[in-house]
C-alpha positions as a printed Julia matrix, in Angstrom:
85×3 Matrix{Float64}:
 -71.27  -37.43  24.12
 -69.98  -34.6   26.19
 -67.39  -32.3   25.24
 -65.59  -30.74  27.87
 -64.11  -27.41  27.06
 -60.83  -26.12  28.25
 -61.43  -23.46  31.05
 -57.82  -21.67  30.77
 -58.32  -21.01  27.21
 -55.11  -22.41  26.64
 -53.91  -23.73  23.47
 -53.21  -27.27  23.38
 -50.89  -27.32  20.46
 -47.16  -28.52  21.05
 -45.61  -25.46  19.4
 -47.56  -23.18  20.95
 -46.84  -25.22  24.39
 -42.81  -25.42  23.63
 -42.92  -21.75  22.61
 -44.82  -20.69  25.97
 -42.12  -22.93  28.09
 -39.03  -21.11  25.91
 -40.34  -17.84  26.65
 -40.85  -18.51  30.03
 -36.91  -20.02  30.85
 -35.68  -17.32  28.95
 -37.52  -14.51  30.98
 -36.17  -16.17  34.1
 -32.71  -16.18  32.94
 -33.34  -12.86  31.85
 -33.95  -11.52  35.3
 -31.54  -13.69  37.22
 -28.96  -11.71  34.85
 -30.6    -8.43  35.86
 -30.27   -9.76  39.32
 -26.4   -10.41  39.14
 -25.81   -7.0   37.47
 -27.2    -5.43  40.52
 -25.45   -7.49  43.16
 -22.73   -6.99  41.07
 -22.88   -3.2   40.93
 -23.83   -2.99  44.88
 -20.79   -5.07  45.58
 -18.49   -2.52  43.62
 -20.37    0.18  45.27
 -19.57   -1.08  48.63
 -15.78   -2.54  47.74
 -14.69    1.06  49.39
 -11.47    0.84  47.45
 -10.6    -2.47  48.07
  -9.08   -3.62  44.69
 -10.0    -7.42  44.99
 -13.55   -6.78  45.68
 -13.79   -3.92  42.77
 -12.1    -6.66  40.52
 -14.44   -9.25  41.65
 -17.55   -7.27  41.36
 -16.75   -6.2   37.58
 -15.98   -9.68  36.52
 -19.75  -10.76  38.2
 -21.23   -7.83  36.0
 -19.14   -9.12  33.22
 -20.61  -12.35  33.25
 -23.79  -11.07  33.97
 -23.96   -8.92  31.01
 -22.26  -12.12  28.9
 -25.03  -13.99  30.34
 -27.96  -11.47  29.4
 -26.41  -10.96  25.56
 -26.45  -14.94  25.25
 -30.21  -14.65  26.59
 -31.15  -12.28  24.11
 -29.38  -14.32  21.45
 -30.4   -17.93  22.33
 -34.13  -16.33  22.11
 -33.42  -14.79  18.57
 -32.22  -18.29  17.71
 -35.08  -20.25  19.0
 -37.65  -17.87  17.35
 -36.01  -18.48  14.29
 -36.17  -22.28  14.35
 -39.7   -22.27  15.97
 -41.3   -20.39  12.07
 -39.99  -23.44  10.72
 -42.01  -25.89  12.67
């Protein structure tokens, strides 16, 4: 009988695979939140005093920061849950 080795040296444990997927998704969410903050700040700078554009950009940055906070909170909660399994 021939035994095949994992060429990627990745774990086959379900807990490790789920943890890796969660960390990847949370990393993507964090990057998207950062991009939204940068986009809102750019809109705010380029608003040229237009109150509507400044307000819209401020709201966009606020929601992006709230998204980043939720991303960090979900990471903390999920890592706490994963410790029990």
